[in-house]
N, C-alpha and C positions, 0 to 999 in steps of 0.2 A: 703238373709238376714243375716244369723248366720254365714257367712261367714266374712260380715262388723266388725259385731259385736266379731267375733273372732279374729279379728288383730287391733281392738280397745281394746280389754283386753290385750291382748302383748304389745300395747306399753303404757298402763294404769297400768301393774304391770309391767315394764321398770323405770315410774316413781315413784312408789311406792317407789321400790327398792333404785333409786336414793336416794330419800329423810331419808331411814333408814341410805344407806353409808354416805351421806351427814352429817348426825344426830351425827354420832356415830366418823367421821374424821374432825370434827366441820370446814368445809368448808360449801363455797358455793353451794348450789344446783344446780345451774344452771352449774357451770363446771361439776359437777357428771353428772348431766344429758351428757353434751356435749363427756363424756368422755365414758360413759355408750353405747354411743349412736356410737359412733369409734367402739368401742366394739363388740357388738351386731351388726352391719353392716358385721365388718369383722370376726367374728363367723359362721351367715349365708353365706357368699360367701365362706368360706370356708367348710361351710358343706354341700355346691353344693346346697346350698337354697337362691341366692341371693334377689330372691323375696319375700323367706316368709315374710318379715316385708312390705315388698310391699309402700317404701317411697312417690313414685312419683304417686300414688294413689292420685287423682285429690281431694275427699272432704281430705284429709288429707295434704296436701299443704296449701290448704283452712283454716285449723284450725292450720295449724304451722302460717300462714301470718298474721291471725287473731292473731294473740298472739303476735305477732312482732309488728304490729298495735299498740295492746289495752296498751303493757308493753310499747312503745313510746310513749302513750298517755300519761298514767301515771307519765313518766317520766317528762315531761312538764307540768304535771297538780302540783308534787312537788314544781316547780321553784317559788320560790318564788319573785316579781316582786322589790320589795324595795329592797332586797338584789344583784340581777341580776343590778337596778339602781348604788347601791354601789358601787357593785365592780365591774363597766363596765368596767373599763381598766386592771384591772386580766385575765374577762373572754377570754377577746379581743385579748390581747394578747397572753394570753397560747392558745386557740382556734384557734389560725396562726398560731403561729410555730409548735402546734403537728400535723397541716397537710403538710405547707410546707416543713418541715426538713424531714421525711418519703418520700415524695409526689418525691425531688427533688434526694432524698439519694436511695430508692427504685429502680427510674425508673433509677439511674445509677449503681445499682448494676447488675439488668438486662441485661441492655444493652451491658455494658463495662464487665462484671463476667461470663454471662452465653449468652453474645451472641446474646440476640433476636433480633428482629427486632425493629424498635422502636416505631410504631404503640401498639404493644404488651410490649413492656418495658413505656410506658407512660401508659399504662389501669395498669400495673404492680402496679407503683408508686400513682396510682389513689386508686384501692382494699387495700394497704396494710399503706395509709395516714390516713385510719380514727379510729376511736375512739367507740369503742363498747358500746352505751345507755343503752342497752340491758343488757349486764354485767356489767356496771358500776352501774344503778338505780338499779340490783339485791342487789348487794350487799353494795348499799349505804342503801337499804331497811331491808337487816339482823341486819348490824351493828347498826340500829336509825342514821346514820348519815348521811341522809335525810332529816332529821331537823334541822340539825345544820349549821350556815354559808359558814363552812369549808365544807360541804358535797351539798351543790348548788353552792358551786362555782365551785366544778368540776364538778356537772351535767352544769351549762351554759357555759363553757369551750369545753366539750363534745359537746354539739348544736354548738356551732362555726364550732370545726373542723367538724364533718359532713358534717354541711352546706357547708363549704368549698369546699370537696370531690365533694358531690350533683352538684353543681356549676360548679365543672370543669369537670365531665363527660357529664355533659351536652353540655358544650363549647367544648370539644375537641369530643367527641362521636355523642349524639345525633342530629339529624336536629332541627332546630328551622325553626318551619313551624308554620302556623294556630293555629292548635292545641294549642302547644305551648302558643299561645296568648289567645287561648281559656280559657286556664286552669290557669292560672296568672288570667286573669278579674274575672272568677268565683269563685277562692278562697279567693281571694281579699276581695270582697263581702261578703263570706261566712261568712269568720272568722271574719271580721268585726260588722259583726249582729250578729254571734254567740253570743255573752255575752247578749245580751239583749235578745234575742228568749229564749237564755234556763233561763234567766231569772224570764222572760213570764210563761214561760211550768213549771219553778219548783213551781213560786207562784200559777197558778190557778191550776195545777193539782195534784203535789207532794202529797206523805203522804194519796191518794184519790184512785187511780189506781196505777196497779202493775206496779214499777218500771216505770214509766214512762220517767224519764229522764234519767238513760242507756240508754232505747230504745230510744230515740231524740239523744245520745251524738254518740250513734255505730251507729245509721243513716246515722249521718253527715259525721264518721271515714270512713265508706263504699263508701258513696256517694264520696266524696274529693278523696279516694285513686281508685276507678273507673275512675275518670277521670282523675286523676295521670297520671295511668297505659294508659289509650286511649292517651292522650299526649306524650307518651315516659318518664314519670319522672318516678318516684318512691311511692307508698302508706302511705310509714312511715313518708314520709317528710311532708304530712300534719297532720296530725297526729298527728306530738310533736308540731307541729306551735299552734293545737287545743287544745294540753294543757296547754299551756304556756296564752292563749287565756284564755281560764276557770281557770286561776289558782287562781284568788282571790276567785271565787267563791267555788271552790276546799276545799280552806283552809279556809271557815267559816263552810264546810259541810265535816267533817274528816267521818262523820260514812261511808258519801254515797261511800266516798273513798277507805274507806276498802272493803267493800262491790266488788264494780268493782275491786279491788285489789284482792280479794277472786276467783273471777273468773276466772282471770285473768291468777293469779302464780296457780291456784288449779286445771285448768282443761286445759285452752291454750298453753300457754307458754311450758310446758315438748315436747307438741307434736314439737314444734320450734325448743327447744334446742337439742332435740332426735334426729330429723332431720338433724339438722347441723352434729352434728357428723358423721351421717350415710353418708353422703355426701366423707367424705375422702376416697378417695382411698389408703389402706395400701399398695396396690402387688406395687400405681409408686414409694411411700415414700421409701419404700426398693429398688427399683430397682436403684434409684439414691438420693440415701440419702443427698448427699453433697450441692444438688440445693435448699433441703428444709432447710438446716440450713443457706444455703448463703441467703435465701430470710427472713429465723427468723431474724436471725442477723440483716437486715437491715431493718429491719421494727423494732423489740426494738429498736439496740443501735443510731438511725437516731432520733429516739425519744428521748429516753434517753438524747442522747449527746444536742440536740437540746432544749430540754423542760427544762432542770435543773436548766441550767443558769436564765433562767428568771425566774420559779417557787422560785429561794429562792429571789429573788425581792419582793415577796407576803407572803412568809411564812417563820417564821423565826426556829421554831421546827424542827429541823432532819428528824424526823417518817414522818412529815405532809408532808416534799419535800417530799422523795421517793416514799411515797403511791401516793402523786397525780401526781408525774411523771409515777409510775407502773404504774396506772389506769387508766391516758392518753394514754399508751401504748397498751391498748389490745386494740382487734377488733373483730367482729361479723357483726354483720345485712348486714350496709353499704359493708364493707369487700366481703358479701358472693354475694351480689346483684350486684356488679360492677362485678365481677369476672362473673359471669352467664351472664349477659348483652353483656362481651366480650366473651363469648364461644358460646352464640347464634346469635352472630352477624359475627362472625367470625373473631373477633382480636385476640383471643388468641387459641391455638389446645386445643386437650382434656388434653392432658398431663399438658400443664401452666396451665390450668384451674384446677386440679388437685391437684399442686403443691401451687395455689394459694389459695385456699381454705384450706388448710392441713393449711400452714400459718398462715392464719387469724383464725385461729380455735382455733389452738397450742399459737396464741397470745390473746385469750382470758384464755386459763388455764395458761400457765407459769409467765407473770408478775401477776397475781391476787393471784396466787397462796405462791406468793413470800411477794407478797406486804402484803397480812392476816397474814404472819406467819411471819416476821420480820418486818414490819414499822407498823404494826394496829395502830395510834395514839389513844391509851387505854384515853387516860387525857379528848380529846374530849367526848368516849361514853357518853351518858346518862345511868344512874344505871336504872336500871328493872322497880322500885315502879315510876319511872317518866311518864314510856309510857302508854298507856292503854294497858285495858286485853286482846284487841283484837291485841295489835302489840305484846303482849309479846304470847301468844299464835301462832303467825305467824311467831318465829324467823327462822323459817327454810324454810319459802317461800313456802307457801302451806298450814297450818294446819289450820283448821279452829276452 
């Protein structure tokens, strides 16, 4: 038992250190946690103790995946249905182009430039077509843009982008079986009933028992996540849709959303972002840096050249256009999931998997840093006095 607490202390120590660095550098703590994870993993390997931080322990993997699920749920809950209805054309066009451009671009880079086989090239295109909902939402939360129509539009486009990734991964590689039918049917039924059941539980039990609504929502998320994994899909997809389904009731109870946010970003997501960084094989990158550069360039450039002309149709301000484009160029959750799926099913080799994961993580860091440093649309930021006390206190994503 003391070994378990010792490892947890090491990880939370890295999380606290990341928060301090993020505060002083004024950049997203999610990005700092990824970089700290890369450095910690490389240091442990360099000192001959690659298992010191034990990123593959089952309970650590559970905490990390739980962080991804809850963060994805919160991202969906932040979407305003009315805003999405008015911005349906924008989020649909930007989301679809954000998926299609890097999917075809990265597939061609892998097949014709790196000479990967066709199946591995298609998997590369899927893995690098994503936009990181986790990173984008974390940045939106820190800047307060999640409360603006601009930020909600970006989150909506992210959803369409990642939905395209998940569907394509399933169509190209995942077998369509009776489990898929069961997953779709049960998920549709549960999500259709979710607003009514959640409202009934809230009216009857909320504020009388200990956080029953949070327990109920987590029950639904983990239940659907388990069903998704059983069917060959991924647990974060129903979590995002569940967040969208409950977006209306969440908007009416901001205090509850903040409490769930504190649990998520204060405890769970550090394990997710730190572990994502530790998955990177620095040795593989050093041995063949041109492969990494080609893949990263293929993803980011295809995103930028594909998206920017279309985003110009919807955003007139220069900073808004570039900020929008660069955030849509990020990748993390579904990218690493797709890469791991390809590796575990023998579609890509261990070396190809390492390059894909490294590229996905780098795409979470580089475009976001550039967007925040050079193109942050400061005219859209809400003044501090207009935010709630809790939001000001959670400026660094994790402070209570």
